[in-house]
C-alpha positions as CSV (number, residue, x, y, z in Angstrom):
1,M,90.1,103.7,103.6
2,N,89.8,102.6,99.9
3,E,92.4,105.2,98.8
4,Y,95.1,103.5,100.9
5,I,94.7,100.1,99.2
6,P,97.1,100.9,96.3
7,V,99.7,102.1,98.8
8,L,99.4,98.9,100.9
9,I,99.6,96.8,97.7
10,M,102.8,98.7,96.7
11,L,104.3,98.3,100.2
12,F,103.5,94.6,100.1
13,L,105.1,94.2,96.7
14,A,108.2,96.1,97.7
15,V,108.7,94.1,101.0
16,S,108.1,90.8,99.3
17,T,110.5,91.6,96.4
18,A,113.2,92.5,98.9
19,A,112.6,89.5,101.0
20,G,112.5,87.2,97.9
21,M,115.8,88.5,96.7
22,I,117.5,88.0,100.1
23,I,116.1,84.5,100.4
24,A,117.1,83.6,96.8
25,T,120.7,84.8,97.2
26,T,121.1,82.9,100.4
27,L,119.8,79.7,98.9
28,I,121.2,79.9,95.4
29,G,124.4,82.0,95.9
30,P,127.9,80.5,96.1
31,K,129.2,79.9,99.6
32,K,133.0,79.3,99.0
33,N,135.3,81.4,101.1
34,F,138.9,81.8,100.2
35,A,141.7,84.3,100.9
36,D,141.4,86.4,97.7
37,K,137.6,86.7,98.2
38,M,137.9,87.9,101.8
39,E,140.5,90.5,101.0
40,P,139.3,94.2,100.9
41,F,138.7,95.3,97.3
42,E,139.9,98.7,96.2
43,C,139.1,99.5,92.5
44,G,140.6,96.2,91.2
45,E,144.0,96.8,93.0
46,S,145.5,95.1,95.9
47,P,145.3,97.4,99.0
48,I,148.6,99.3,99.7
49,V,147.9,100.0,103.3
50,S,145.6,98.5,105.9
51,P,142.0,99.5,105.6
52,K,141.9,99.9,109.3
53,Q,144.4,102.8,109.2
54,R,143.0,106.0,110.7
55,Y,142.8,109.3,108.7
56,S,144.4,112.4,109.9
57,I,142.0,115.0,111.5
58,K,143.2,117.4,108.8
59,F,141.4,115.4,106.2
60,Y,138.1,115.9,108.0
61,L,138.8,119.5,108.7
62,I,139.5,120.2,105.0
63,A,136.3,118.3,104.1
64,L,134.2,120.4,106.5
65,L,135.7,123.6,105.2
66,F,134.9,122.4,101.6
67,V,131.2,121.8,102.7
68,I,131.0,125.3,104.3
69,F,132.3,127.1,101.3
70,D,130.3,125.0,98.9
71,I,127.2,126.1,100.8
72,E,128.3,129.6,100.2
73,A,128.1,129.0,96.5
74,V,124.6,127.5,97.0
75,F,123.5,130.8,98.6
76,L,125.2,133.0,96.1
77,Y,123.5,131.6,93.0
78,P,119.9,132.5,94.0
79,W,121.1,135.9,95.2
80,A,122.7,136.5,91.9
81,V,119.5,135.5,90.1
82,L,117.3,137.9,92.2
83,F,119.9,140.6,92.5
84,K,117.8,143.4,90.9
85,D,114.7,142.4,92.8
86,L,116.4,142.5,96.2
87,G,117.9,145.9,95.8
88,M,120.3,147.5,98.2
89,F,119.0,145.5,101.2
90,G,119.8,142.2,99.5
91,F,123.2,143.5,98.5
92,I,124.1,144.6,102.0
93,E,122.9,141.3,103.5
94,M,125.0,139.3,101.0
95,M,128.1,141.4,101.7
96,I,127.6,140.7,105.5
97,F,127.3,137.0,104.7
98,I,130.5,137.0,102.5
99,F,132.3,139.1,105.1
100,I,131.6,136.6,107.9
101,L,132.7,133.7,105.7
102,S,135.8,135.6,104.7
103,I,136.7,136.2,108.4
104,G,136.3,132.4,108.9
105,L,138.5,131.6,105.9
106,I,141.2,134.1,107.1
107,Y,141.1,132.6,110.6
108,V,141.4,129.0,109.3
109,W,144.2,130.1,106.9
110,K,146.2,131.9,109.7
111,R,145.8,128.8,112.0
112,G,147.4,126.6,109.3
113,A,144.4,124.4,108.8
114,L,144.8,124.5,105.0
115,E,148.4,123.3,105.1
116,W,148.6,119.7,104.0
117,E,151.7,117.9,105.3
């Protein structure tokens, strides 16, 4: 049980620091509300459109495709480092992986999901 004492002390210090900061900002911080303060902030510029505007589904689709093909790069790097050690088996496995991703890319391309309107 003695080995858990430093962990408990650290946990207590972290919780008390967070609680102290929250209490201090509520007691000391300014409480004036005015129109400019309540306006959404976008990099120092006044917002052009409403922040409640919905994004097109194409935006999310492009983002998902980016993540998928970014993961491909994550898998290609270790394969390239271990290319000689893996031999022909590793080469064939990676070609199958790239082939499957290529089929997905061609499918998405033919469906027009990469067209931005």
